[in-house]
C-alpha positions as CSV (number, residue, x, y, z in Angstrom):
1,M,-7.2,-28.9,77.6
2,A,-8.1,-30.9,74.2
3,V,-10.3,-29.3,71.8
4,L,-13.4,-31.1,70.9
5,L,-14.8,-31.0,67.3
6,K,-17.8,-32.3,65.7
7,L,-17.1,-35.8,63.9
8,S,-18.8,-34.2,60.6
9,E,-15.9,-31.6,60.9
10,L,-12.8,-34.1,60.8
11,A,-10.8,-34.0,57.7
12,V,-10.5,-37.0,55.4
13,G,-7.7,-39.3,56.6
14,A,-7.4,-37.6,60.2
15,S,-7.8,-39.8,63.3
16,A,-9.7,-38.9,66.5
17,T,-11.1,-40.4,69.6
18,I,-14.8,-40.1,70.6
19,R,-15.2,-38.3,73.7
20,E,-19.0,-37.3,73.8
21,F,-22.0,-39.1,72.6
22,P,-25.6,-38.0,73.0
23,K,-27.6,-40.5,75.4
24,T,-31.0,-40.3,74.0
25,G,-32.9,-41.2,70.7
26,P,-33.1,-44.5,69.0
27,A,-30.8,-43.8,66.1
28,F,-27.9,-43.1,69.0
29,V,-28.7,-46.3,70.6
30,R,-28.2,-48.1,67.2
31,L,-25.0,-46.3,66.7
32,R,-23.5,-47.3,70.0
33,E,-24.6,-50.7,69.4
34,M,-22.3,-50.4,66.3
35,G,-19.4,-49.5,68.4
36,L,-19.6,-45.8,68.6
37,L,-18.5,-45.3,72.1
38,A,-16.6,-43.0,74.1
39,G,-13.1,-43.6,73.8
40,T,-13.1,-45.5,70.7
41,P,-10.7,-44.4,68.1
42,V,-12.0,-43.3,64.7
43,T,-10.6,-42.4,61.4
44,L,-12.4,-40.8,58.4
45,V,-11.9,-42.6,55.4
46,R,-14.0,-40.6,52.9
47,T,-17.0,-38.4,52.2
48,A,-19.5,-38.6,49.3
49,P,-19.0,-36.2,46.4
50,M,-21.7,-34.0,47.8
51,G,-20.3,-34.3,51.4
52,D,-23.0,-36.5,52.8
53,P,-22.7,-39.5,54.1
54,I,-19.4,-39.9,55.5
55,E,-17.4,-43.0,56.0
56,I,-15.5,-43.8,59.2
57,K,-13.1,-46.7,60.3
58,L,-13.6,-48.1,63.8
59,R,-13.1,-51.4,65.5
60,G,-11.7,-52.9,62.3
61,Y,-14.8,-52.1,60.1
62,H,-16.1,-49.3,57.8
63,L,-19.3,-47.6,59.0
64,T,-21.2,-45.0,56.9
65,L,-23.1,-42.0,58.7
66,R,-25.2,-39.2,57.7
67,K,-23.6,-35.9,58.5
68,S,-26.5,-35.1,60.7
69,E,-25.7,-38.2,62.7
70,A,-22.1,-37.4,62.9
71,E,-22.8,-33.7,64.0
72,H,-24.0,-35.0,67.3
73,V,-20.7,-37.0,68.2
74,L,-17.8,-35.0,69.6
75,V,-14.2,-36.1,69.0
76,E,-10.8,-35.2,70.3
77,S,-8.3,-35.1,67.0
78,A,-5.3,-37.5,67.3
79,S,-2.8,-34.6,66.2
């Protein structure tokens, strides 16, 4: 069985696939509208110097998220 980890725990440069996503809250509705859906491949591009926010690449564009938002998204590592 695949190991799931939080999007906020992904290493810089690592790729993963989104597996689970919260289904409540206005912030999460907004994130889903921007393409953060189950089955979507993502790559962690970089983190800010203090570790927050993080920048991910998905669906051909870059998206910046707060770590507090990324902690609720579970991903399966591509490696």
